[in-house]
C-alpha positions in Angstrom: 0.9 9.9 22.5 -1.9 8.0 20.8 -0.9 6.4 17.5 -4.2 6.9 15.6 -5.4 8.5 12.4 -6.6 11.7 14.2 -3.2 12.2 15.8 -1.5 11.5 12.5 -3.7 14.2 10.8 -2.9 16.7 13.5 0.9 16.0 13.4 0.8 16.4 9.6 -1.1 19.7 9.9 1.4 20.8 12.5 4.3 19.9 10.2 3.0 22.2 7.5 2.5 25.1 10.0 -1.3 25.0 10.3 -2.7 25.9 13.7 -6.0 24.2 13.0 -6.6 20.7 14.6 -9.1 18.0 13.8 -11.1 16.1 16.4 -12.4 13.3 14.0 -11.3 12.2 10.6 -14.8 12.7 9.2 -15.4 16.2 10.4 -16.5 18.8 7.9 -13.5 21.1 8.1 -11.2 22.0 5.2 -8.2 20.6 7.1 -9.9 17.2 7.8 -11.3 16.9 4.3 -7.9 17.5 2.7 -6.2 15.1 5.0 -8.9 12.5 4.4 -8.6 13.0 0.6 -4.9 12.4 0.6 -4.7 9.8 3.4 -5.3 6.5 1.5 -3.3 7.2 -1.6 -0.3 8.4 0.4 -0.6 5.5 2.8 -0.7 2.9 0.1 2.2 4.5 -1.8 4.2 4.6 1.4 3.5 1.0 2.3 4.7 -0.1 -1.2 7.9 2.0 -0.8 9.7 0.0 1.8 9.6 -3.5 3.4 8.0 -2.3 6.7 8.1 -5.0 9.4 4.6 -4.1 10.6 3.2 -4.7 7.2 5.1 -7.9 6.2 3.0 -11.0 5.6 3.6 -14.5 4.3 1.1 -16.7 2.6 0.9 -19.9 0.6 -0.8 -19.0 -2.7 -3.9 -20.7 -4.1 -3.7 -22.1 -7.6 -6.0 -20.5 -10.1 -4.9 -22.1 -13.3 -2.1 -24.3 -14.6 -0.8 -24.7 -18.2 -0.3 -28.5 -18.8 0.2 -28.6 -22.5 3.1 -27.0 -24.4 0.6 -25.1 -26.5 -1.1 -22.1 -24.9 -4.9 -21.9 -25.0 -7.3 -19.3 -23.7 -7.7 -19.5 -19.9 -4.1 -20.7 -19.4 -1.6 -18.6 -17.5 0.0 -16.1 -19.8 3.1 -17.4 -21.7 5.7 -18.2 -20.7 4.3 -18.9 -17.2 2.9 -22.3 -16.2 1.0 -21.3 -13.1 -1.4 -18.5 -12.1 -2.2 -17.9 -8.5 -4.8 -15.9 -6.6 -3.4 -13.3 -4.1 -4.4 -12.8 -0.5 -7.3 -10.3 0.1 -4.9 -8.0 2.1 -2.2 -8.1 -0.6 -0.7 -4.7 -1.5 2.7 -5.3 -3.0 4.8 -8.5 -3.7 8.3 -8.8 -2.2 9.6 -12.3 -3.0 8.7 -16.0 -3.4 10.2 -18.5 -0.9 12.2 -20.1 -3.8 13.3 -16.6 -5.0 12.1 -17.6 -8.5 10.9 -15.0 -11.0 7.2 -14.0 -11.1 5.0 -11.4 -12.7 1.7 -9.8 -11.8 -1.2 -9.8 -14.2 -4.6 -8.1 -13.9 -7.8 -9.3 -15.4 -11.2 -7.7 -14.7 -9.7 -5.8 -11.8 -8.3 -8.8 -10.1 -4.5 -9.0 -9.6 -2.9 -12.4 -9.9 0.6 -13.8 -9.7 2.3 -15.7 -12.6 5.2 -18.0 -12.0 6.8 -21.4 -12.9 7.0 -22.3 -9.2 4.5 -24.9 -8.0 3.1 -24.3 -4.5 4.8 -20.9 -3.9 4.9 -19.1 -0.6 4.8 -15.3 -1.1 6.3 -12.7 1.2 4.4 -9.5 0.6 3.4 -6.2 2.0 -0.2 -6.3 3.3 -2.5 -3.3 3.3 -2.1 -2.6 6.9 -5.0 -0.2 7.7 -4.6 -0.4 11.5 -2.5 2.7 12.3 -1.8 1.6 15.9 0.0 -1.5 14.4 2.5 0.5 12.5 6.2 0.6 13.6 7.7 4.0 14.6 9.5 4.6 11.3 6.4 4.0 9.2 4.4 6.2 11.6 6.9 9.1 11.2 7.2 8.6 7.4 3.5 8.8 7.1 3.3 12.0 9.0 5.9 13.6 6.7 4.4 12.1 3.5 0.9 13.3 4.3 2.3 16.8 5.3 4.0 17.0 1.9 0.8 16.3 0.1 -1.5 18.6 2.1 0.8 21.6 2.2 -0.1 23.0 -1.2 -3.9 22.5 -0.9 -3.9 24.1 2.5 -1.5 27.0 2.0 -1.3 27.5 -1.8 2.3 28.5 -1.4 4.8 26.4 -3.4 7.7 27.3 -1.1 5.9 26.0 2.0 4.9 22.8 0.1 8.5 22.4 -1.1 9.6 22.5 2.6 7.1 19.9 3.6 
């Protein structure tokens, strides 16, 4: 069986008891549109939910700012942190630093950055793995079930069927 987005949509539709099938993810059918509407938010939530092997990534972070004085000034990392780092472009969720030191995330102007007291950290994180064929079997199955749970009510309008999904 192919492990692609169309197959995922069809298995989720099957899991909620719908006989309809999709041929492409962009077709103009009610089933495809509802699957497409829910796909990205469900995928990203599911990727954050567990430390999936197929979505694990490690990267040395790039320094954005460092607080050198004891007094905080505008532009410095937020107190009490000494360093602010840029995150990789495929970053979705942090797991841990190589030193296991504490860290926090901050968001300024829509850009998420990492705050820590660790110089030159290496971050293990969950990447936004959009290639469905790269997912491991457990993530694949979990995504089918999670998508089914979210599309059941819009497709059927029956709370009991949605509850089962």
